[in-house]
C-alpha positions in Angstrom: -59.1 121.0 165.9 -61.0 121.9 162.7 -60.0 120.2 159.5 -58.3 122.5 156.9 -61.0 121.9 154.3 -63.6 123.3 156.6 -61.7 126.5 157.5 -62.7 128.1 154.2 -66.2 128.8 155.6 -65.0 130.1 159.0 -64.6 133.5 160.4 -62.4 134.2 163.5 -64.3 136.3 166.0 -61.6 136.5 168.7 -59.0 134.2 170.2 -61.5 131.6 171.4 -64.6 131.8 169.2 -65.1 131.1 165.5 -68.2 131.2 163.3 -68.6 128.8 160.5 -71.2 128.9 157.7 -72.7 125.5 157.1 -74.6 124.3 154.0 -78.0 122.6 154.7 -76.3 119.2 154.1 -73.3 119.9 156.3 -75.6 121.3 159.1 -77.9 118.2 158.9 -74.9 115.8 159.1 -73.2 117.7 161.9 -76.2 118.0 164.1 -78.0 114.7 163.2 -81.2 115.8 161.5 -82.5 115.5 158.0 -82.0 118.2 155.4 -85.8 118.7 155.2 -85.8 119.4 158.9 -83.1 122.0 158.6 -84.9 123.7 155.7 -88.2 123.6 157.7 -86.4 125.1 160.7 -85.0 127.9 158.5 -88.5 128.6 157.2 -89.9 128.6 160.7 -87.3 131.1 161.9 -85.3 128.7 164.1 -82.0 130.0 162.6 -82.7 133.7 162.2 -79.2 134.4 161.0 -79.4 131.9 158.1 -78.8 133.6 154.8 -79.4 132.6 151.2 -76.1 132.8 149.2 -76.2 132.1 145.5 -79.6 130.4 145.9 -78.4 128.1 148.7 -79.0 128.4 152.4 -76.0 129.0 154.7 -76.4 128.6 158.5 -73.9 130.3 160.8 -72.8 128.4 163.9 -70.4 129.9 166.5 -68.3 127.7 168.6 -65.3 127.9 170.9 -62.1 126.4 169.7 -60.3 123.8 171.7 -56.7 124.8 172.6 
């Protein structure tokens, strides 16, 4: 189950999958890497769907919801 405060950055794709936009900080904490590594990975094209929104990077991550 996804906490309510995180749902603001989520988009429902279908009944089972959801995409969430992570900030660099959130992504680094969620996936256990430093913020510098996340930024370097963006620069190197590891997250091709990353977008810059109001001067800050947002990284989309799609996952299947548990039922």
